[in-house]
C-alpha positions as CSV (number, residue, x, y, z in Angstrom):
1,M,8.8,7.1,-2.5
2,I,9.9,3.4,-2.6
3,S,9.3,0.6,-5.1
4,G,8.4,-2.7,-3.5
5,A,5.6,-5.0,-2.4
6,V,3.7,-2.9,0.1
7,N,0.4,-4.2,1.4
8,P,-2.2,-3.2,4.0
9,G,-0.8,-3.9,7.4
10,N,2.8,-3.1,6.4
11,S,2.7,0.4,7.9
12,G,5.2,0.8,10.7
13,G,7.3,-2.1,9.4
14,P,11.0,-1.7,8.7
15,L,12.4,-0.6,5.3
16,I,15.6,-2.7,4.9
17,E,18.5,-1.9,2.7
18,T,19.1,-5.3,0.9
19,R,22.8,-5.0,0.5
20,T,23.6,-4.3,4.2
21,G,20.5,-5.7,5.9
22,K,20.2,-2.4,7.9
23,V,16.9,-0.8,8.7
24,I,16.9,2.6,6.8
25,G,13.3,3.6,7.2
26,V,9.8,2.9,8.4
27,L,6.9,2.1,5.9
28,L,4.1,4.6,6.0
29,S,1.6,3.8,3.2
30,K,1.0,2.3,-0.2
31,F,-0.5,4.0,-3.2
32,N,-3.5,2.2,-4.7
33,P,-3.9,2.8,-8.4
34,T,-7.6,2.0,-8.3
35,S,-10.0,4.4,-6.6
36,K,-12.9,3.9,-4.2
37,T,-15.2,4.8,-7.1
38,F,-13.7,2.0,-9.2
39,H,-14.4,-0.5,-6.4
40,A,-17.9,0.8,-5.8
41,D,-18.7,0.6,-9.5
42,L,-17.4,-3.0,-9.6
43,Q,-19.6,-3.9,-6.6
44,K,-22.6,-2.3,-8.3
45,L,-22.0,-4.2,-11.6
46,S,-21.5,-7.5,-9.7
47,E,-24.9,-7.0,-8.1
48,T,-27.0,-5.5,-10.9
49,G,-25.4,-6.4,-14.3
50,T,-26.3,-9.3,-16.6
51,D,-24.9,-12.6,-15.6
52,E,-21.9,-12.1,-17.9
53,V,-21.2,-8.6,-16.5
54,K,-21.5,-9.9,-12.9
55,R,-18.9,-12.6,-13.6
56,L,-16.6,-10.1,-15.2
57,A,-17.0,-7.6,-12.4
58,R,-16.2,-10.3,-9.8
59,L,-13.2,-11.5,-11.8
60,I,-11.8,-7.9,-12.1
61,A,-12.3,-7.3,-8.4
62,E,-10.5,-10.6,-7.5
63,L,-7.6,-9.8,-9.9
64,D,-7.3,-6.3,-8.3
65,A,-7.3,-7.7,-4.8
66,R,-4.6,-10.2,-5.7
67,S,-2.3,-7.8,-7.5
68,Q,0.7,-6.4,-5.7
69,V,1.0,-2.6,-5.5
70,M,4.6,-1.7,-6.1
71,I,4.7,1.9,-4.9
72,G,4.7,3.1,-1.4
73,S,6.1,5.7,0.9
74,A,8.5,5.5,3.9
75,V,10.3,7.9,6.2
76,F,14.0,7.4,6.6
77,V,15.4,6.5,10.0
78,Q,17.6,9.6,10.2
79,D,14.7,11.9,9.4
80,L,12.6,10.1,12.1
81,R,15.4,10.4,14.6
82,D,15.9,14.1,13.8
83,F,12.2,14.7,14.2
84,L,12.0,12.9,17.6
85,L,15.1,14.8,18.8
86,S,13.5,18.1,17.8
87,K,10.5,17.3,20.0
88,G,12.7,16.4,23.0
89,V,12.3,12.6,22.6
90,T,15.4,10.5,22.8
91,P,15.1,7.6,20.3
């Protein structure tokens, strides 16, 4: 688990050690603190609620879309190298 700004499209990107500048891993995914149900409920409210509820639902959805998720996962380079070697692949 890592802590950093991880966004859609970052998967496969390098995880860099800031002190040395060396690649130490590969980004795999981010953890989204809001669920698909949350987004579906916001969508429904923005379509069917009162005018005030619609505005609030759209505002919440926009704030959620603009916020940075600060938790993600990565595989360390050495673990990836070991895995490839165990499968007969020379990295």
